[in-house]
SERO-4910 file (N, C-alpha, C, O; in steps of 0.05 Angstrom, whole numbers):
BEGIN
 pado doro    nc1    nc2    nc3   cac1   cac2   cac3    cc1    cc2    cc3    oc1    oc2    oc3
  Met    A   -413   -837    215   -422   -819    189   -414   -800    196   -415   -796    221
  Ala    A   -401   -776    174   -394   -755    174   -428   -737    152   -438   -741    130
  Thr    A   -431   -721    170   -451   -706    153   -438   -689    133   -414   -688    131
  Phe    A   -455   -672    115   -446   -655     97   -428   -635    114   -404   -633    118
  Glu    A   -443   -626    119   -429   -597    147   -405   -602    146   -388   -592    132
  Gln    A   -403   -624    164   -374   -630    173   -356   -644    151   -333   -650    157
  Ala    A   -364   -648    131   -341   -650    106   -331   -634     91   -310   -635     79
  Asp    A   -358   -612     91   -346   -585     81   -315   -575     97   -292   -570     89
  Asn    A   -329   -575    127   -313   -560    145   -286   -572    136   -270   -559    123
  Ser    A   -284   -597    143   -266   -620    139   -238   -602    123   -216   -594    131
  Glu    A   -255   -602     94   -240   -592     72   -229   -567     77   -206   -561     71
  Leu    A   -244   -555     86   -235   -524     90   -215   -522    114   -197   -505    117
  Gln    A   -220   -541    131   -197   -533    152   -167   -557    141   -146   -562    153
  Gly    A   -174   -565    120   -148   -584    117   -119   -570    103   -116   -546     99
  Asp    A   -102   -585     99    -75   -574     91    -72   -570     60    -56   -556     47
  Ser    A   -100   -592     50    -89   -598     14    -95   -573     -3    -87   -573    -26
  Gly    A   -104   -556      5   -103   -525     -8    -81   -509     -9    -70   -501    -29
  Arg    A    -72   -504     21    -56   -491     27    -27   -498     10    -11   -480      5
  Lys    A    -23   -521      3     -1   -531     -9      7   -516    -33     30   -508    -37
  Asp    A    -15   -511    -49    -13   -488    -66    -10   -466    -76    -25   -446    -75
  Pro    A      9   -467    -84     29   -429    -79      3   -401    -87      5   -377    -84
  Asp    A    -11   -411    -95    -28   -383   -105    -56   -386    -90    -76   -374    -97
  Thr    A    -56   -404    -69    -74   -407    -49    -79   -377    -32    -60   -370    -18
  Leu    A   -100   -360    -31    -98   -340    -19   -105   -342     10   -127   -351     17
  Leu    A    -86   -335     27    -96   -338     54   -108   -308     65   -107   -287     52
  Thr    A   -120   -311     92   -123   -286     97   -106   -275    124    -94   -290    140
  Pro    A   -107   -256    125    -84   -246    142    -85   -261    170    -62   -261    180
  His    A   -104   -274    184   -107   -293    212    -85   -319    202    -70   -329    218
  Glu    A    -87   -324    185    -79   -348    167    -48   -354    158    -34   -375    159
  Ala    A    -44   -327    150    -24   -322    138     -5   -312    175     19   -315    178
  Ala    A    -18   -306    189     -2   -295    224      0   -330    236     15   -344    250
  Glu    A    -19   -332    225    -15   -374    245     16   -388    234     35   -401    243
  Tyr    A      8   -372    204     29   -391    185     60   -376    189     78   -390    181
  Leu    A     66   -352    201     85   -335    209     95   -340    237    118   -334    243
  Lys    A     79   -351    254     74   -349    287     81   -317    289    102   -307    297
  Val    A     55   -302    279     54   -270    290     23   -259    300      0   -269    299
  Ser    A     26   -252    302     -9   -235    293    -19   -218    284     -8   -196    283
  Ala    A    -47   -224    272    -55   -215    246    -54   -181    235    -51   -170    214
  Glu    A    -58   -173    261    -43   -141    263    -17   -137    249    -12   -120    232
  Gln    A     -2   -154    258     32   -159    251     32   -162    218     45   -150    201
  Val    A     13   -182    216     19   -184    182      3   -163    171     13   -149    153
  Arg    A    -24   -158    180    -27   -126    165     -6   -100    169     -5    -83    151
  Ser    A      6    -98    185     27    -76    193     50    -85    163     59    -69    147
  Leu    A     54   -112    164     69   -108    144     66   -107    118     85   -103    103
  Ile    A     31   -113    107     35   -109     86     25    -85     76     19    -81     52
  Arg    A     22    -62    102     19    -33     94     41    -20     94     39      3     84
  Arg    A     63    -28    101     92    -18     98     97    -28     71    118    -17     62
  Gly    A     88    -41     57    101    -48     42    118    -74     36    128    -79     14
  Leu    A    121    -88     56    138   -113     62    118   -134     55    128   -156     56
  Leu    A    100   -133     51     92   -169     47     67   -154     23     47   -141     30
  Pro    A     74   -158      1     48   -167    -16     28   -176    -18     27   -200    -13
  Ala    A      6   -166    -25    -22   -168     -9    -46   -159    -27    -41   -139    -41
  Ile    A    -71   -172    -30    -93   -164    -52   -106   -159    -40   -113   -174    -22
  Asn    A   -121   -120    -45   -148   -125    -20   -166   -128    -31   -161   -121    -54
  Ile    A   -184   -134    -30   -210   -152    -41   -236   -144    -38   -255   -154    -50
  Ser    A   -234   -119    -15   -255   -106      0   -264    -86    -33   -249    -77    -49
  Thr    A   -298    -84    -32   -318    -59    -51   -329    -37    -35   -352    -32    -28
  Gly    A   -307    -27    -30   -313     -4    -16   -319      7     10   -323     30     18
  Ser    A   -316    -24     23   -312    -12     55   -289      4     71   -265      3     64
  Lys    A   -296     15     88   -279     25     95   -257     12    107   -237     27    108
  Arg    A   -252    -14    118   -229    -30    116   -224    -48    104   -241    -63     97
  Ala    A   -200    -50     98   -192    -75     72   -199    -95     87   -205    -98    111
  Leu    A   -195   -110     69   -202   -144     64   -174   -152     53   -172   -156     29
  Tyr    A   -158   -153     65   -125   -168     46   -127   -199     51   -135   -212     69
  Arg    A   -114   -207     19   -115   -238     17    -92   -243      2    -88   -240    -22
  Ile    A    -71   -252     24    -37   -262     18    -37   -288     -3    -54   -305     -1
  Lys    A    -23   -288    -15    -13   -312    -28     12   -331    -18     35   -324    -14
  Arg    A      3   -352    -15     23   -369     -2     52   -371    -10     73   -378      1
  Glu    A     43   -362    -42     72   -367    -49     89   -326    -40    113   -325    -35
  Ala    A     79   -309    -40     85   -283    -33     99   -292      3    122   -288      9
  Leu    A     81   -301     21     92   -318     44    113   -330     38    129   -317     51
  Asp    A    124   -344     29    154   -364     20    171   -348     18    191   -346     32
  Asp    A    161   -332     -7    187   -305    -16    190   -288      8    213   -280     10
  Phe    A    170   -278     29    184   -259     47    199   -272     68    214   -261     83
  Leu    A    191   -308     69    209   -316     91    237   -319     79    258   -315     92
  Ala    A    236   -325     57    264   -334     40    281   -311     51    297   -315     69
  Asp    A    272   -278     36    287   -250     37    296   -248     71    317   -241     82
  Arg    A    271   -257     81    284   -253    111    310   -263    121    330   -252    130
  Ser    A    300   -296    114    328   -308    127    348   -300    104    370   -299    113
  Ala    A    348   -295     82    375   -293     62    384   -270     74    406   -269     64
  Gly    A    383   -255     86    392   -228     92    422   -232    116    423   -247    135
  Ser    A    435   -221    112    463   -219    127    456   -206    154    453   -220    174
  Thr    A    452   -179    154    454   -168    174    423   -184    197    408   -204    193
  Ser    A    424   -161    220    398   -175    241    376   -155    229    382   -136    214
  Ser    A    352   -159    237    330   -133    236    338   -115    254    332    -92    246
  Cys    A    350   -115    275    359    -96    286    378    -76    277    375    -52    282
  Ala    A    395    -85    267    414    -73    251    402    -57    229    411    -34    228
  Arg    A    386    -63    213    369    -59    191    357    -40    200    357    -22    184
  Arg    A    343    -35    228    322    -16    230    332     15    238    318     36    238
  Phe    A    363     13    247    374     38    252    382     47    231    388     28    217
  Lys    A    388     75    216    405     89    204    428     98    217    429    107    240
  Pro    A    454     95    192    473     98    209    478    131    211    473    148    194
  Arg    A    487    133    232    487    164    236    514    179    228    534    166    234
  Pro    A    518    197    220    538    217    206    559    224    234    553    225    258
  Pro    A    587    227    220    606    224    252    599    250    265    582    265    254
  Val    A    608    256    284    599    278    307    628    303    296    652    299    289
  Arg    A    612    325    298    633    345    284    640    359    315    623    366    332
  Asp    A    660    359    317    681    378    342    680    405    338    699    416    327
  Phe    A    661    418    346    652    458    344    680    461    358    693    470    338
  Phe    A    695    460    375    709    465    398    738    451    394    744    442    415
  Pro    A    759    445    373    777    431    371    800    436    396    818    420    400
  Gly    A    797    453    408    822    453    435    806    448    464    818    445    485
  Leu    A    778    448    462    772    441    490    785    415    493    795    399    477
  Pro    A    782    416    515    779    380    524    760    368    530    762    344    536
***
């Protein structure tokens, strides 16, 4: 027979709430979903690549929450791109100008 605390923990840890697109996830939970570190998720948020809500109330550290729908959209945008992530990382360079055209 499960106690009250065990019943509450099983509900929190279950996947029933995570299927709802409006469910808010912590960076750690989002990291588990994306298979990356929590710091990587925070970096994506700070760079504006992953939308999130800051729920902190004046503390120095931001407390982010990410909608499940935002994670799904992020993954869809990443998988829909035709160029690899490595190719997008570098800007194309202009052609090199030859200052000495007659020299070998």
